[in-house]
C-alpha positions in Angstrom: 122.2 91.4 31.7 122.5 92.4 35.7 119.6 91.7 37.8 118.5 94.3 40.5 119.7 92.1 43.5 123.2 91.7 41.9 123.3 95.4 41.5 122.3 95.9 45.2 125.1 93.7 46.4 127.7 95.2 44.2 126.6 98.7 45.5 126.5 97.4 49.0 122.9 98.2 49.6 121.3 96.5 52.7 117.6 95.5 52.1 117.4 94.0 55.7 116.3 97.4 57.4 113.8 98.2 54.5 112.2 94.8 54.8 111.9 95.4 58.7 110.3 98.7 58.2 107.9 97.3 55.8 106.9 94.7 58.6 106.4 97.5 61.3 104.4 99.5 58.7 101.9 96.5 57.8 101.5 95.6 61.5 100.8 99.1 62.6 98.5 99.8 59.6 95.0 101.2 60.7 93.2 98.0 59.1 95.4 95.5 61.1 95.5 97.5 64.3 91.7 98.0 64.5 91.1 94.2 63.7 93.7 93.1 66.2 92.1 95.4 68.7 88.8 93.6 68.2 90.0 90.2 67.7 93.4 89.9 69.6 93.5 86.1 69.3 94.7 86.4 65.4 97.9 88.4 66.3 100.0 85.5 66.0 98.7 84.3 62.7 98.9 87.7 61.2 102.3 88.5 62.3 103.4 85.0 61.0 101.9 85.9 57.5 103.5 89.1 57.4 107.0 87.6 58.4 106.6 85.1 55.9 105.7 87.6 53.2 108.7 89.6 54.2 111.1 86.9 53.8 110.0 86.5 49.9 110.6 90.0 49.2 114.6 89.9 48.3 113.6 86.7 46.2 111.0 88.5 44.4 113.5 91.3 43.6 115.4 89.0 41.6 112.6 89.2 39.0 112.6 93.1 38.9 114.2 94.3 35.4 117.1 96.7 35.8 116.3 99.9 33.5 118.7 99.9 30.5 120.1 103.3 31.1 121.1 102.3 34.6 122.8 99.1 33.2 124.9 101.5 30.9 125.6 103.8 33.8 127.0 101.1 35.9 129.3 99.8 33.1 130.7 103.5 32.7 131.0 103.4 36.5 133.1 100.4 36.5 135.2 101.6 33.6 135.8 104.9 35.5 136.8 103.0 38.6 139.5 101.3 36.7 141.2 104.4 35.6 144.4 105.9 37.2 143.8 109.4 38.8 145.7 111.0 35.7 143.7 109.1 33.3 140.4 110.0 35.2 141.5 113.8 34.9 142.2 113.4 31.1 139.0 111.6 30.4 136.6 113.8 32.6 135.0 115.6 29.7 134.4 112.6 27.7 132.9 110.7 30.8 130.5 113.9 31.3 129.5 113.6 27.6 128.7 109.8 28.0 126.7 110.6 31.3 124.7 113.2 29.3 121.5 111.2 29.3 121.6 110.0 33.0 120.2 111.4 36.3 123.6 111.9 37.4 125.0 114.2 34.7 124.0 117.6 36.3 125.6 116.5 39.5 128.5 115.0 37.9 129.1 118.4 36.2 128.9 120.4 39.3 130.9 118.1 41.3 133.9 118.1 38.7 133.7 122.1 38.7 134.0 121.9 42.6 136.9 119.4 42.6 139.0 121.5 40.0 141.8 122.4 42.5 141.8 119.3 44.3 144.6 116.6 43.7 143.9 113.9 41.0 143.8 111.1 43.4 141.3 112.9 45.6 139.2 114.1 42.7 138.8 110.6 41.3 137.9 109.1 44.9 135.4 111.7 45.6 133.8 111.7 42.2 133.4 107.8 42.2 132.1 107.7 45.9 129.3 110.2 44.9 128.5 108.5 41.7 128.3 105.1 43.8 125.9 106.9 46.2 123.7 108.2 43.2 123.4 104.8 41.6 122.6 103.1 45.1 119.9 105.7 45.9 118.2 104.9 42.5 118.4 101.3 42.8 116.9 101.8 46.5 114.2 103.8 45.2 113.2 100.9 42.4 113.3 98.3 45.3 111.0 100.7 47.8 108.7 101.2 44.9 108.3 97.4 44.3 108.1 96.7 48.2 105.3 99.4 48.4 103.6 97.8 45.6 103.8 94.5 47.4 102.8 96.1 50.7 99.7 97.3 49.3 98.8 94.0 47.8 99.5 92.1 51.0 97.3 94.8 52.8 94.4 94.4 50.5 94.8 90.4 50.9 94.9 90.8 54.7 91.8 93.1 54.7 89.9 90.6 52.7 90.9 87.8 55.0 90.3 89.7 58.1 86.8 90.6 57.1 85.9 87.0 56.6 88.0 85.9 59.7 86.1 88.6 61.9 82.8 87.7 60.7 83.4 84.0 61.5 85.0 84.8 64.8 82.0 86.5 65.7 79.7 83.7 64.6 81.5 80.5 65.4 83.3 82.1 68.5 86.1 79.6 68.7 88.6 79.6 71.7 91.5 79.3 69.4 91.0 81.1 65.9 93.8 79.8 64.2 92.0 77.2 62.2 89.6 80.1 61.1 92.6 82.2 59.7 93.8 78.9 58.0 90.4 78.6 56.2 90.4 82.2 55.1 93.2 81.5 52.8 90.6 81.1 50.2 88.3 84.1 50.5 84.8 84.1 50.4 83.0 86.5 47.7 82.3 89.9 49.7 78.8 89.9 51.2 78.4 86.1 51.5 79.3 86.1 55.2 75.7 87.1 56.1 74.8 83.5 55.7 77.0 82.5 58.7 75.2 85.3 60.5 71.9 84.1 59.7 72.4 80.6 60.9 74.4 81.7 63.8 71.4 83.7 64.9 69.0 80.6 64.0 71.2 78.4 66.2 70.8 80.9 69.1 67.1 80.8 68.9 67.1 76.9 68.8 69.3 76.0 71.7 68.0 72.2 71.7 69.7 71.9 68.2 73.0 73.2 69.9 72.5 70.9 72.9 72.2 67.8 70.4 75.5 68.8 68.7 77.4 69.3 71.9 76.2 65.9 73.1 77.5 64.4 69.9 80.8 66.0 70.3 80.9 64.8 74.0 80.2 61.2 73.1 83.9 61.0 71.6 85.5 63.2 74.3 84.2 60.9 77.2 86.0 58.0 75.6 89.2 60.1 75.6 89.4 61.0 79.3 92.1 59.7 81.4 91.5 56.1 82.5 92.1 55.1 86.3 94.1 52.1 87.2 94.4 50.4 90.6 98.1 49.1 91.1 98.6 46.9 94.1 102.3 46.8 95.3 104.1 45.0 98.3 105.9 47.3 100.6 108.4 46.1 103.2 109.0 48.2 106.4 110.6 47.8 109.8 108.1 47.8 112.6 108.2 47.4 116.3 106.6 44.1 117.4 105.8 43.1 121.0 107.1 39.5 122.0 106.9 37.6 125.4 110.1 36.1 124.6 111.9 39.3 124.9 112.5 39.9 128.6 112.4 43.6 128.9 109.6 44.1 131.5 107.7 42.0 134.0 103.9 42.6 133.3 102.3 39.8 135.4 102.1 36.3 136.4 100.7 33.4 134.2 100.6 29.6 134.0 103.2 28.0 132.1 106.1 25.6 132.5 109.3 27.7 131.7 111.6 26.9 134.7 113.8 30.0 134.1 110.9 32.1 134.9 109.2 30.2 137.6 107.8 32.2 140.8 110.0 31.1 143.6 107.1 30.0 145.8 106.4 27.2 143.3 109.7 25.6 144.4 108.1 24.8 147.9 106.5 21.8 146.3 109.9 20.3 145.7 110.9 20.5 149.5 108.4 17.8 150.5 108.5 14.3 148.9 104.7 14.1 149.0 104.4 17.3 147.1 107.1 16.4 144.5 104.6 14.6 142.2 102.2 17.5 142.3 105.1 19.8 140.8 105.8 17.4 138.1 102.2 17.1 137.4 101.6 20.8 137.0 104.9 21.2 135.1 103.6 18.7 132.5 100.2 20.3 132.4 102.0 23.9 132.1 100.2 25.1 135.2 103.4 26.1 137.2 103.2 30.0 138.1 105.7 31.9 135.6 106.5 35.4 135.6 105.1 37.1 132.4 107.6 39.1 130.4 106.9 41.5 127.6 109.5 43.3 125.0 109.8 44.9 121.7 111.7 43.8 118.6 112.0 45.3 115.0 111.2 43.2 112.3 110.5 43.5 108.4 106.9 43.5 107.7 105.3 43.3 104.2 102.1 45.1 103.5 100.0 45.4 100.3 99.2 49.0 99.3 97.0 50.2 96.5 98.1 53.2 94.3 95.8 55.0 91.8 97.5 55.8 88.5 95.9 57.5 85.5 97.0 56.8 81.7 95.4 58.7 78.8 93.2 56.4 76.5 93.7 56.5 73.0 92.1 59.8 71.4 88.8 58.5 70.1 87.9 62.1 68.7 87.4 61.6 64.9 85.9 63.5 62.1 82.2 64.2 61.6 80.6 62.9 58.8 77.2 64.4 58.3 74.4 63.0 56.2 71.4 65.2 55.5 68.3 64.1 54.0 67.4 66.6 51.2 63.9 65.2 50.1 61.0 67.5 49.6 59.7 66.7 52.9 62.9 68.3 54.6 62.4 71.7 52.9 61.5 74.8 54.9 62.1 74.8 58.8 63.6 71.4 58.7 66.0 72.5 56.2 67.0 75.3 58.5 67.4 73.1 61.4 69.7 70.8 59.4 72.0 73.5 58.3 71.9 75.1 61.7 73.0 71.8 63.3 75.7 71.6 60.8 76.8 75.0 61.7 77.0 74.0 65.3 79.2 71.0 64.5 81.5 73.2 62.4 82.2 75.1 65.6 83.0 71.9 67.4 85.1 70.7 64.6 87.2 73.9 64.2 87.7 74.1 68.1 88.7 70.4 68.3 90.6 70.2 64.9 88.4 67.6 63.7 87.2 67.2 60.0 83.7 67.9 59.0 82.3 66.4 55.9 78.6 67.2 54.9 77.0 64.6 52.6 73.6 65.7 51.2 71.6 62.6 50.0 68.2 62.3 48.0 68.6 60.2 44.8 72.3 60.8 44.7 75.1 61.9 47.3 76.6 65.5 47.1 79.6 66.0 49.4 81.1 69.1 51.1 84.3 69.2 53.2 83.9 72.0 55.5 87.3 72.1 57.4 89.5 71.6 54.0 91.5 74.6 52.6 88.5 75.5 50.4 86.2 74.7 53.4 84.6 78.4 53.8 83.7 78.1 50.3 82.3 74.7 50.6 80.4 75.9 53.7 78.8 78.6 51.7 77.9 76.4 48.9 76.1 74.1 51.3 74.4 76.8 53.2 73.2 78.1 49.8 71.6 74.9 48.4 68.2 74.1 48.6 66.6 70.7 49.5 64.5 68.7 47.0 64.0 65.1 45.8 63.5 61.7 47.3 64.9 59.8 50.3 67.3 57.0 49.6 69.7 56.4 52.7 71.6 53.4 51.5 73.9 55.0 49.0 74.7 57.7 51.6 75.5 54.9 54.2 77.6 53.1 51.7 79.6 56.3 50.9 80.1 56.9 54.8 81.6 53.5 55.1 84.1 54.3 52.2 85.1 57.5 54.1 85.6 55.3 57.3 87.9 52.8 55.4 90.3 55.7 54.9 92.8 56.0 57.8 92.1 59.8 58.1 88.4 59.0 59.1 89.4 56.7 61.9 86.9 56.8 64.8 84.8 59.2 62.8 81.3 60.0 64.1 78.7 59.7 61.4 75.3 61.3 62.1 72.2 61.2 59.9 69.7 64.1 60.0 66.4 62.9 58.3 62.6 62.2 58.9 63.6 58.6 58.5 60.4 58.1 56.5 62.1 55.9 54.1 63.0 52.2 53.1 65.1 50.4 55.6 68.6 49.6 54.3 69.4 46.1 53.2 70.9 43.3 55.4 74.2 43.3 53.5 74.5 47.0 54.3 73.4 46.6 58.0 76.2 43.8 58.4 78.8 46.3 56.9 77.8 48.9 59.3 78.1 46.4 62.2 81.7 45.4 61.1 82.7 49.0 60.7 81.5 49.8 64.2 83.8 47.3 65.6 86.7 49.5 64.3 85.6 52.4 66.7 83.5 54.4 64.3 79.9 55.5 65.7 76.7 55.9 63.9 74.3 58.4 65.1 70.9 59.8 64.0 68.8 63.0 64.7 65.2 62.1 63.9 63.5 65.3 62.7 60.0 63.7 62.8 58.0 61.7 65.3 56.8 59.6 62.4 60.5 58.0 61.5 60.5 54.2 61.2 62.0 52.5 63.9 63.5 49.6 61.5 65.3 52.3 59.4 66.9 53.4 62.7 68.1 50.4 64.4 71.6 50.6 63.0 72.3 53.6 65.1 74.3 53.8 68.4 72.5 57.1 69.6 69.2 58.7 68.5 68.2 62.2 69.2 64.6 63.3 68.6 64.0 66.9 67.4 60.5 67.2 66.1 60.3 69.7 63.4 56.6 69.9 63.0 54.3 72.6 64.4 53.4 70.9 67.5 57.1 70.1 68.3 58.3 73.7 67.7 55.5 74.8 70.3 56.4 72.1 72.9 60.0 73.4 72.7 58.9 77.0 73.3 56.7 76.0 76.1 59.8 73.9 78.0 
C-alpha cells in the first residue's frame, strides 16, 4: 500500500511552497493580524508556533490514506510507462477501458484522439506526461484539503489562546509577554477571564496591596545587585625628583662642609696661621659657606592606587510561596485582598520568571502552582474558591519548608497572609524555620488585622500591616 507522501515523491510534487503559503495565510489572517496590532509583543511567539506547526505538516501527511482508485491508477501508470511506443499504441484501447472508472478517463480518450497522427514515441511520451500531471494534481488537492483542515484547526487554537493571552496582557501588563503565551497552552474555559479583570480592577483600587507586593519583590532584587569592591594596586612610574646632589643650577649659598662647593671667600681663612684653626673649626661644624645647587633626576616611584570594581552577586530571586489563611474570619473583604495580593505577585512572578505557589491553609493545606503549564487553570481555581474553616498555621509552615528543601525552591520568598489570630507554632518548627533561613530563604508576613498575636509573627523577617477592618479601610482612603 502506497502512502501519500511516497506518492508525492514519486510524482515529484514539492510541498515546501504549499507549506510556506499556509504560514503566510495564517499570519495574515484577520484574527491574527488584529491581535498582533493590539498586542505586538506576541509576534515572535505566534510566529514560532505557526512555524513549528508548518514543520509537522509533511510528517502528518504520511498518515493520510491514499484512495484505492488512485492507487490502482498509479499501478496502471507504471505499467504503461514500461511499454515500448509500439506496445503502447497496440494497448491504447485496453488502457482506456481500464481507466474507465478514473477521473482521467475523459481526458485520456480526448488525448488519444488528438495524438492519432503523432509518431508512436511522441504519442506515448505526451500521454504519460499528461497522465502524471493529472495524478499529481489530484494528490496535491488531497494534500491541500488536509492542510486547509489543519490550518482551520490551528486558527481556532490560536484564537482561543489569543483571547486568553490578550485578556491577561491587559490585566497583568508584563513587559515581556512570552511567559503568558506559554501559560495559554492549556486554555481556560471561555468567559472565565472576567475573574482576572475583577482582581486587576480591585488591585487598582487598593494600591497599598500593590505596594506591599512590589516591596516583597524588591527585597530579593536588592540582594541581586552588583557588589562594589575596592581593589588596591601598586603602580610604578618614572618621576622627576629634585636633588641638591645634581649640580644643574646654583640657587644660593648655605652652610656646609663640601670643599668642592666652597665659596672662594672662605679660603681667606687659610692664608693666615691665626685664622686657620677657625677654618677647621667651621669645617668640623659644617658652617663653611657653600654654593647651593639643585637639579632633577628621574627615578621609579611606587604609588598605591584604588580601583572600584563591580561583580554580580549570586541571583537571590527565588520563587514565591504564598500561604493564605482561609479561616472564616478571612472571608469577605480580607478574601478579596488576599486574592488581589496574589494577583500582584503573579504579575511579578511572570515578569521576573519566578515560580509562584499558592497554599491555602485552614485545617488542611491546598496547593496551587500558578506558573506551571496549567497555571492559568490553577489561578482560576484559586480565584474561584471560597474561604472558610479554622486557622492552623503550623502544617502550612511545615509544607513550605518541604518545598524549600527542593533545589527548585532555593532562595524562595515565603509570605503568609493572615489575621494571625491563631496558636503560635511549636519550638521545634521555629528552630526548623531558623535553620532553613540560613540557606537563603526568607519568611515574610502580611498581617491583615491589628489584633494579630506578636508571638505568632516573631519567626518572620519582614512584616507588613494591612488592616482590613472598616477603620483600616477608612484610614487608607483618607491618606
